[in-house]
C-alpha positions as CSV (number, residue, x, y, z in Angstrom):
1,M,70.1,157.9,35.9
2,R,68.1,158.4,39.1
3,T,66.8,154.6,38.8
4,V,70.7,153.2,38.4
5,Y,71.8,155.0,41.2
6,Q,68.9,153.4,43.7
7,E,69.6,149.8,41.7
8,Q,73.8,150.8,42.5
9,M,72.6,151.1,46.2
10,R,70.4,148.0,46.4
11,T,73.1,145.7,44.7
12,F,75.3,147.5,47.5
13,A,73.4,146.6,50.4
14,H,72.7,143.2,48.9
15,D,76.6,142.3,48.8
16,L,77.1,143.3,52.5
17,T,74.2,140.8,53.4
18,Q,75.5,138.0,50.9
19,M,78.8,138.6,52.4
20,S,77.9,138.4,56.3
21,D,76.1,135.2,55.6
22,R,79.0,133.8,54.1
23,V,81.3,134.7,57.4
24,R,78.8,133.2,59.4
25,T,78.9,130.4,57.6
26,M,82.5,129.9,57.4
27,M,82.7,130.5,61.1
28,S,80.3,127.6,61.4
29,E,82.4,125.3,59.7
30,A,85.5,126.5,61.2
31,C,83.8,125.4,64.5
32,K,83.0,121.9,63.1
33,A,86.4,121.5,62.0
34,L,87.9,122.5,65.6
35,F,85.6,120.8,67.5
36,D,85.1,117.7,65.5
37,A,88.9,117.5,64.0
38,D,87.4,117.4,60.3
39,I,90.0,118.2,57.8
40,D,87.9,117.9,54.6
41,T,85.7,120.5,56.6
42,A,88.8,122.7,57.1
43,E,89.5,122.8,53.9
44,V,86.1,124.0,52.8
45,V,86.7,127.1,55.1
46,L,90.1,127.4,53.7
47,S,88.7,127.4,50.0
48,S,85.7,129.7,50.9
49,I,87.4,132.9,51.6
50,D,87.9,133.4,47.5
51,A,84.3,133.9,47.5
52,V,84.6,136.6,50.3
53,E,87.2,138.0,48.5
54,V,85.4,138.4,45.4
55,L,82.3,140.0,47.3
56,R,84.9,142.4,48.8
57,K,86.4,143.6,45.6
58,R,82.7,144.0,44.0
59,A,81.5,146.2,47.0
60,E,84.1,148.1,47.4
61,K,84.1,148.8,43.5
62,T,80.5,150.1,44.0
63,S,81.1,152.2,47.0
64,F,83.9,153.9,45.3
65,E,81.9,154.3,42.0
66,L,79.0,156.0,44.3
67,L,81.4,158.3,46.0
68,A,82.9,159.5,42.8
69,L,80.2,159.5,40.2
70,E,76.8,159.9,42.2
71,A,77.9,162.0,45.1
72,P,75.8,161.0,47.6
73,V,74.5,163.0,50.5
74,A,72.7,162.3,53.7
75,R,71.9,158.8,54.7
76,D,72.9,157.3,51.2
77,L,76.3,159.1,52.0
78,R,76.5,157.6,55.2
79,Q,75.3,154.0,53.7
80,V,78.4,154.1,51.5
81,V,80.8,155.4,53.8
82,S,79.8,153.1,56.5
83,G,79.3,150.1,54.1
84,T,82.9,150.3,53.1
85,Y,83.8,150.2,56.8
86,I,81.5,146.9,57.0
87,V,83.1,145.4,54.2
88,E,86.5,145.6,55.9
89,D,85.2,144.2,59.0
90,L,83.7,141.2,57.2
91,S,86.6,140.5,55.6
92,R,88.8,140.5,59.0
93,M,85.9,137.9,60.2
94,A,86.5,135.9,57.2
95,A,90.2,135.8,57.9
96,L,89.9,135.0,61.5
97,S,87.7,132.1,60.8
98,V,90.3,130.9,58.5
99,H,92.9,130.8,61.1
100,I,90.7,128.6,63.3
101,A,90.3,126.0,60.2
102,R,94.4,126.0,60.3
103,I,94.9,125.1,63.7
104,A,92.2,122.5,63.5
105,R,94.1,121.2,60.0
106,R,97.5,121.4,61.5
107,R,96.3,119.3,64.6
108,H,94.7,116.7,62.5
109,P,94.3,114.0,63.1
110,D,94.1,114.8,66.7
111,K,91.5,117.3,68.2
112,T,93.0,120.5,69.2
113,L,91.2,121.4,72.2
114,P,91.6,119.9,75.6
115,D,88.6,118.2,77.0
116,S,88.4,120.7,80.0
117,V,88.2,123.8,77.9
118,E,86.2,122.6,75.2
119,P,82.6,123.4,76.7
120,F,84.1,127.0,76.9
121,F,84.5,127.2,73.3
122,R,81.6,125.9,72.1
123,E,79.5,128.4,73.8
124,M,82.0,130.8,72.3
125,A,80.8,129.2,69.0
126,R,77.1,129.4,70.0
127,L,77.2,133.1,71.0
128,V,79.4,134.1,67.8
129,D,76.9,132.2,65.8
130,D,74.0,134.0,67.4
131,I,75.8,137.4,66.5
132,G,76.1,136.6,62.9
133,D,72.4,135.9,63.3
134,K,71.6,139.4,64.3
135,L,74.4,140.9,62.4
136,H,72.3,139.4,59.0
137,D,69.1,141.3,60.3
138,V,71.0,144.1,61.2
139,L,72.5,144.5,57.7
140,V,69.1,144.2,56.3
141,T,66.8,146.8,59.0
142,Y,69.5,148.7,59.9
143,D,67.5,148.6,62.8
144,P,69.6,150.9,66.0
145,E,68.3,149.2,68.8
146,E,69.1,145.5,67.3
147,A,72.9,146.9,66.3
148,M,73.5,148.2,69.8
149,E,72.5,144.7,70.9
150,L,75.6,143.1,69.6
151,A,77.5,144.3,72.0
152,L,75.6,142.2,75.0
153,D,76.6,138.8,73.0
154,D,80.0,140.5,72.9
155,D,80.6,140.8,76.4
156,A,79.7,137.2,77.1
157,V,82.2,136.5,74.3
158,D,84.9,138.7,76.3
159,D,84.2,137.3,79.6
160,L,84.7,133.7,78.2
161,H,88.2,135.2,76.5
162,E,89.2,136.3,79.8
163,H,88.7,133.2,81.6
164,M,90.8,131.3,78.7
165,F,93.5,133.4,79.4
166,Q,93.5,133.1,83.1
167,L,93.4,129.1,82.7
168,T,96.4,129.1,80.7
169,S,98.3,131.4,82.4
170,N,97.8,129.3,85.7
171,R,100.6,127.7,86.8
172,E,98.5,124.5,87.6
173,W,97.5,124.2,83.6
174,P,98.0,120.5,83.0
175,Y,98.4,120.5,79.2
176,P,101.4,120.8,76.9
177,V,102.8,124.3,76.0
178,S,101.4,123.7,72.6
179,A,97.9,123.5,73.7
180,A,98.2,126.3,75.9
181,V,99.4,128.4,72.7
182,D,96.3,126.9,70.7
183,V,93.7,127.9,73.3
184,T,94.8,131.4,73.5
185,L,95.3,132.0,69.9
186,L,91.8,130.4,69.0
187,S,90.4,132.3,72.2
188,R,91.5,135.8,70.6
189,F,90.4,134.7,67.3
190,F,86.6,134.4,68.6
191,E,87.2,137.3,71.1
192,R,88.3,139.7,67.7
193,Y,85.2,138.3,65.2
194,S,82.8,139.4,68.1
195,D,84.3,142.9,68.1
196,H,84.3,143.0,64.6
197,A,80.6,142.3,64.7
198,V,80.4,145.0,67.2
199,D,82.1,147.7,65.2
200,I,79.7,146.4,62.3
201,G,77.1,147.3,65.1
202,T,78.1,151.0,65.8
203,R,78.5,151.8,61.9
204,V,75.0,150.6,61.1
205,V,73.9,152.7,64.3
206,Y,75.5,155.8,62.8
207,L,74.1,154.8,59.3
208,A,70.7,155.1,60.7
209,T,70.6,158.0,63.3
210,G,73.7,159.8,62.2
211,K,75.2,159.5,65.8
212,E,77.5,157.6,67.7
213,P,76.2,154.5,69.6
214,E,76.5,156.8,73.0
215,E,75.5,159.9,71.6
216,Y,72.3,157.9,70.2
217,E,71.6,156.2,73.4
218,T,71.8,159.2,75.2
219,T,69.4,161.3,72.8
220,R,66.8,158.0,73.3
221,R,66.8,158.1,77.1
222,S,66.0,161.8,77.1
223,E,63.4,161.4,74.8
224,E,62.0,158.4,77.1
225,Q,62.1,160.2,80.2
226,Q,60.0,163.2,77.9
227,E,57.7,160.7,77.1
228,T,57.2,159.4,80.6
229,V,56.7,163.0,81.9
230,R,54.1,163.6,79.4
231,E,52.4,160.7,80.2
232,Q,52.3,161.5,83.8
233,F,51.3,164.9,83.0
234,D,48.3,163.6,81.0
235,E,47.4,161.2,83.6
236,I,47.2,164.0,86.4
237,R,44.9,165.8,83.6
238,R,42.8,163.1,83.1
239,R,42.1,162.2,86.9
240,Y,41.8,166.1,87.7
241,G,40.4,167.7,85.0
242,S,42.0,170.2,82.4
243,D,40.6,173.1,84.4
244,S,42.9,172.5,87.3
245,F,45.9,173.7,84.8
């Protein structure tokens, strides 16, 4: 029975990484559809949501079975509970990719973004792709340090989102209202996508350590300070000899 339980846990973890990879691909393809006015790629994104939904339902079913039948404890319990929330975050990230693809499809054959703002969106696309790459690693390793790094990329996306808002709300915005609406919505979709990735990172920190990120960071700094004091003390002992203490 224990072997079956461990296999279920491995399958659950594998489904999360698979789902993460599919979501990253969807966002990459949504960006291609957006920048290239590529309706075929937009349609691929729209049809990809079905595969994500299959993974979501399977992961949810596995998590409920583990909780109801196996009564996991400690880290295993954190993995199942955190995984349940991670599934929802990934599902919402997939939905945001679909929203981007729909806007690209609606504006076809024209390009959606004005030339002057497209470079900002290309940078957001690069950042969220990097986030997707890191997210895969985080879901494989459960490394709390790497999980916390997701927030740094999110800050950069937030800055770009704020800049887009300022541009579109400026009286001197030179493009039609429809372009302002598209830019505002698209910027928001990228920003929310990044936010969900940070939420996943937060859940991984808790999964790996049993602590919220703020508590984990405080503990880590305290341990680093203690280690620094020990190293300084050892250096003093080496210089002056242990007999002096």
